[in-house]
C-alpha positions in Angstrom: 58.9 -110.4 41.9 55.3 -110.7 40.9 52.9 -108.7 43.1 50.3 -111.4 42.4 52.3 -113.9 44.4 53.0 -111.4 47.1 49.4 -110.4 47.5 48.4 -110.8 51.1 51.8 -112.2 52.2 52.4 -109.3 54.6 48.9 -109.8 56.1 49.4 -113.6 56.3 51.9 -113.2 59.0 49.4 -111.4 61.2 47.1 -113.3 63.5 43.6 -113.6 62.2 40.5 -112.9 64.2 38.3 -116.0 65.0 35.7 -115.9 62.3 33.0 -118.6 61.7 31.5 -120.0 58.6 27.7 -120.5 58.8 26.5 -124.0 58.0 24.7 -124.1 54.7 21.3 -125.6 54.5 21.4 -127.5 51.3 21.4 -131.1 49.9 24.0 -133.1 51.7 23.3 -136.7 50.7 25.0 -137.9 47.6 27.5 -140.5 46.5 30.2 -137.8 46.0 30.1 -137.1 49.7 29.3 -140.6 51.1 32.3 -142.1 49.3 35.7 -142.0 50.9 38.1 -141.0 48.1 41.8 -141.6 47.7 44.0 -139.7 45.3 46.9 -140.8 43.1 48.9 -137.9 41.5 51.3 -137.9 38.5 53.3 -134.7 38.1 54.5 -133.0 34.9 51.2 -133.7 33.1 50.6 -132.1 29.7 50.7 -129.3 28.7 53.6 -128.6 31.1 56.4 -129.7 28.8 54.8 -127.9 25.8 54.6 -124.6 27.8 58.2 -125.1 29.1 59.6 -125.7 25.7 57.8 -122.6 24.3 59.1 -120.5 27.3 62.6 -121.7 26.6 62.5 -120.3 23.1 62.1 -116.8 24.4 59.9 -115.8 21.5 56.9 -114.8 23.5 55.5 -115.8 26.9 58.2 -117.0 29.2 56.3 -117.4 32.5 53.3 -116.2 34.4 50.7 -117.1 37.1 46.9 -117.6 37.4 46.7 -120.3 34.7 43.0 -120.5 33.9 42.0 -122.3 30.7 38.9 -121.9 28.4 38.0 -124.0 25.4 37.4 -121.8 22.4 35.8 -122.7 19.0 37.9 -124.4 16.4 39.7 -126.7 18.9 41.6 -123.8 20.6 42.4 -123.4 24.3 43.0 -120.0 25.8 45.4 -120.0 28.7 44.6 -117.0 30.9 47.5 -115.5 32.8 48.1 -112.6 35.2 51.6 -111.2 35.8 53.6 -112.3 32.8 57.2 -112.2 31.6 57.9 -112.1 27.9 61.2 -113.0 26.1 64.0 -113.1 25.4 65.7 -115.9 27.3 69.5 -116.1 27.6 71.4 -119.3 26.6 72.0 -120.0 30.2 68.3 -120.0 31.1 68.2 -116.6 32.6 66.1 -113.6 31.5 67.4 -110.1 31.0 66.3 -107.6 33.7 64.9 -105.5 30.9 62.5 -108.2 29.7 58.9 -106.9 29.3 56.6 -107.6 32.3 52.8 -107.3 31.9 50.0 -107.7 34.3 47.8 -109.9 32.1 48.1 -112.0 28.9 46.8 -115.0 26.9 48.6 -118.0 25.4 46.4 -119.6 22.8 47.0 -123.3 22.1 45.9 -125.2 19.0 47.2 -128.7 19.0 50.9 -128.4 19.8 51.2 -124.8 18.6 51.2 -121.9 21.0 50.8 -118.2 20.4 51.2 -115.3 22.8 48.5 -112.7 22.9 49.1 -109.2 24.4 48.1 -105.7 23.8 50.2 -103.1 22.1 52.6 -104.1 19.3 55.4 -106.6 18.9 58.0 -104.0 19.6 56.0 -102.4 22.5 53.8 -105.1 24.1 51.2 -104.0 26.7 48.7 -105.8 28.9 45.5 -107.0 27.2 43.6 -104.8 29.6 45.6 -101.5 29.9 46.4 -100.5 33.4 44.7 -97.5 34.9 47.0 -94.6 35.8 47.1 -95.6 39.4 47.0 -99.4 39.3 46.6 -102.6 37.2 44.3 -105.5 36.4 44.9 -109.2 37.2 42.9 -111.9 35.5 40.7 -114.4 37.2 38.3 -117.1 36.1 37.0 -117.0 32.5 34.4 -118.5 30.2 32.9 -118.0 26.7 29.5 -116.3 26.1 27.3 -115.5 23.1 27.6 -119.1 21.7 31.4 -119.0 22.0 31.8 -115.7 20.1 33.0 -113.9 23.2 35.7 -114.7 25.8 34.8 -113.2 29.2 37.4 -112.8 31.8 36.9 -111.5 35.4 39.5 -108.8 35.9 40.4 -107.6 39.3 41.4 -103.9 39.6 44.1 -103.0 42.1 45.1 -99.5 42.9 48.1 -97.9 44.4 47.7 -95.9 47.6 51.3 -94.7 47.9 54.9 -95.2 46.7 55.8 -98.1 49.0 56.0 -101.8 47.9 52.8 -102.6 49.9 50.9 -99.4 49.2 48.1 -100.9 47.1 44.8 -102.6 47.5 42.1 -104.4 45.6 39.5 -101.9 44.4 36.8 -103.5 42.3 35.7 -106.4 40.1 35.3 -106.0 36.3 34.3 -108.2 33.3 36.8 -107.9 30.4 35.0 -109.1 27.2 37.1 -110.1 24.2 36.3 -111.3 20.7 37.1 -115.0 20.9 38.5 -115.0 17.4 40.6 -111.8 17.3 41.2 -111.5 21.1 40.4 -107.8 20.8 39.1 -106.2 24.0 35.5 -105.3 23.4 34.4 -103.9 26.7 35.4 -103.5 30.4 32.3 -103.6 32.6 32.0 -103.1 36.4 30.8 -106.1 38.4 29.4 -106.3 41.9 32.1 -105.2 44.4 30.4 -103.9 47.5 30.9 -106.9 49.8 34.7 -107.1 49.9 34.5 -110.3 47.8 36.7 -110.8 44.8 34.3 -112.5 42.4 37.0 -114.1 40.4 37.8 -117.5 41.9 35.8 -119.7 39.5 32.9 -119.8 37.1 30.7 -122.9 36.7 27.7 -123.4 34.5 25.0 -125.6 35.9 21.3 -125.9 35.5 20.7 -122.7 33.4 22.9 -120.6 35.8 26.5 -119.5 35.9 27.8 -119.9 39.5 30.4 -117.3 40.5 32.8 -118.3 43.3 34.5 -115.4 45.1 37.0 -115.0 47.9 36.7 -112.7 50.9 40.5 -112.2 51.3 41.4 -111.1 54.8 45.1 -111.9 54.4 45.6 -114.6 57.1 42.1 -115.9 56.4 40.3 -116.5 53.1 36.6 -117.4 52.8 34.7 -118.6 49.8 31.4 -116.9 48.7 28.9 -118.0 46.0 26.8 -116.0 43.7 24.9 -116.8 40.5 23.4 -115.3 37.4 20.9 -116.8 35.0 22.5 -117.7 31.7 26.1 -116.9 30.8 26.2 -113.1 30.9 28.0 -111.8 34.0 27.2 -108.2 33.1 23.5 -108.9 33.8 22.0 -107.0 36.7 20.3 -110.0 38.2 23.1 -111.4 40.4 21.9 -113.5 43.3 24.0 -114.3 46.4 23.9 -117.5 48.6 22.7 -116.7 52.1 23.2 -120.1 53.6 19.6 -121.1 53.1 18.6 -119.4 49.8 19.3 -116.6 47.4 19.2 -112.9 47.8 19.6 -109.9 45.5 21.5 -108.2 48.3 25.3 -108.7 47.9 25.8 -107.9 51.6 23.7 -111.0 52.4 26.4 -113.3 50.9 27.7 -115.8 53.5 31.0 -117.5 53.9 30.7 -121.1 52.6 34.3 -122.4 53.3 37.4 -121.2 55.0 40.9 -121.9 53.7 40.3 -121.6 50.0 42.8 -119.9 47.7 42.0 -116.8 45.7 41.9 -119.1 42.7 40.3 -122.5 43.0 37.7 -124.6 41.1 34.3 -126.1 41.7 33.3 -128.7 39.1 30.9 -131.6 38.7 32.1 -134.9 40.1 30.2 -138.2 40.4 26.7 -137.1 41.4 28.0 -134.0 43.2 30.8 -131.4 43.1 34.5 -131.3 43.6 36.3 -128.2 45.0 40.1 -128.1 44.3 42.2 -125.5 46.2 45.6 -124.8 47.7 45.3 -125.0 51.5 45.4 -121.4 52.7 45.0 -122.4 56.4 48.7 -123.0 56.3 51.3 -120.3 55.6 53.0 -121.1 52.3 51.4 -124.5 52.1 52.4 -127.3 49.8 49.1 -129.0 50.1 46.5 -129.3 47.3 43.1 -130.4 48.6 39.9 -131.7 47.2 36.6 -131.1 49.0 33.3 -132.7 48.1 29.7 -131.4 48.0 26.2 -132.3 46.8 25.3 -128.8 45.6 27.2 -126.0 43.9 26.9 -124.1 47.1 28.2 -126.9 49.3 28.7 -127.6 52.1 32.1 -128.7 50.9 33.4 -131.4 53.2 35.7 -134.4 53.7 38.9 -132.9 52.3 41.4 -135.2 50.6 45.0 -134.4 49.9 45.4 -134.5 46.2 49.1 -133.6 46.0 52.0 -132.0 47.8 54.0 -129.5 45.7 57.7 -130.4 45.8 58.9 -126.9 44.8 57.7 -125.4 48.1 60.5 -124.5 50.5 63.4 -122.0 50.9 62.5 -119.0 48.8 60.0 -120.8 46.6 56.2 -120.8 47.2 53.4 -122.5 45.4 49.8 -121.3 45.3 46.4 -121.1 43.5 45.9 -124.7 42.4 42.7 -125.6 40.5 41.3 -128.0 38.0 40.9 -127.7 34.2 37.6 -129.7 33.7 37.6 -129.3 29.9 41.0 -131.1 29.9 39.9 -134.1 32.0 40.9 -137.5 30.6 38.0 -139.7 31.7 38.0 -139.5 35.5 41.6 -138.3 35.6 41.8 -134.6 36.7 44.2 -132.0 35.3 45.3 -129.7 38.1 47.6 -126.7 37.8 49.4 -124.6 40.4 51.8 -121.7 40.3 55.4 -121.4 41.5 57.2 -118.2 42.5 60.1 -117.0 44.5 60.2 -114.6 47.4 63.5 -113.3 46.0 62.8 -111.5 42.7 66.4 -111.8 41.5 65.8 -115.6 41.3 63.1 -115.1 38.7 65.6 -113.4 36.4 68.4 -115.9 37.1 66.3 -119.0 36.3 63.4 -118.7 33.8 62.1 -122.2 34.8 60.9 -121.1 38.3 58.0 -118.8 37.4 55.9 -121.2 35.2 52.8 -123.3 36.0 53.0 -126.9 36.9 50.4 -129.5 36.0 49.5 -132.7 37.8 47.2 -135.6 36.7 45.1 -136.7 39.6 43.1 -139.9 39.7 40.4 -140.1 42.4 39.3 -143.6 43.4 36.8 -144.9 46.0 38.7 -146.2 49.0 38.5 -150.0 49.5 
């Protein structure tokens, strides 16, 4: 099965130490927080059926996780994936055990047309960011830069520490920069990595800055951290880290802003404030998708509302890493995705439909 879905599962069954999140001194009075919100969810939202039909053809991408999206020039959308299965697909909906498996890929959508983008060749596909000799890269949040000419993807480097199934660890953060027209990898640049924070959860432009949301992943406990850089170039040296009361150039001064976030989540503008969407990681193998509200990009994020419960969760199946796609909102209706996987790897080969993203339309309304 995908190592991405298994990341931290062994640690999740261990008891976590009692760790606190400092209160953030920031603006806390806005309508987004004062309002009591209710959520109505509609499953199987677009582009779920489009991706499913494409997967069933077996002519390219047939399933993956992560599921970030970036709007590209020319009306294109780049779907950003980590562990990826390619075709073919058997007539009975299974996949051969010899099917190619890559650690990262793109699917580019233009209208109702989809195209799989990988490295290598058609006969010998490889990951877009080639794996190092002792590990691999998983993709995180992404955005465009250089007036849309570049597609920038945070890439997490993992390294093997032995020959066992769990003998590997997160090693460092990188920025993979691609040409947004040809999808050619242009550079792979190290990003700050000294504070045990995976700076790959979400990217949000706001007020002349790009806010970078990271996760301190302790297995049984996961904590959000916030950094920022002026402009849109994450390779700039001038990263600043939220300390709970201000900004510091010292990565080690970064504080925990919220417990219980997933490694992949989102923070987007909502009403006159911000909406954080995440899977609930305070519960083991949770089915709950939550929305938190804040008045500032640094939070505090409060008043959680259950947006959805994933029906696939249970038995061998798990769901994880839900987040919003703000470029694909329909008015005030959110588009939220989440990933589905199985704890039994044979099931992923027996049924191609399991390991594909799900999409939910979520309408938030003020409670009456």
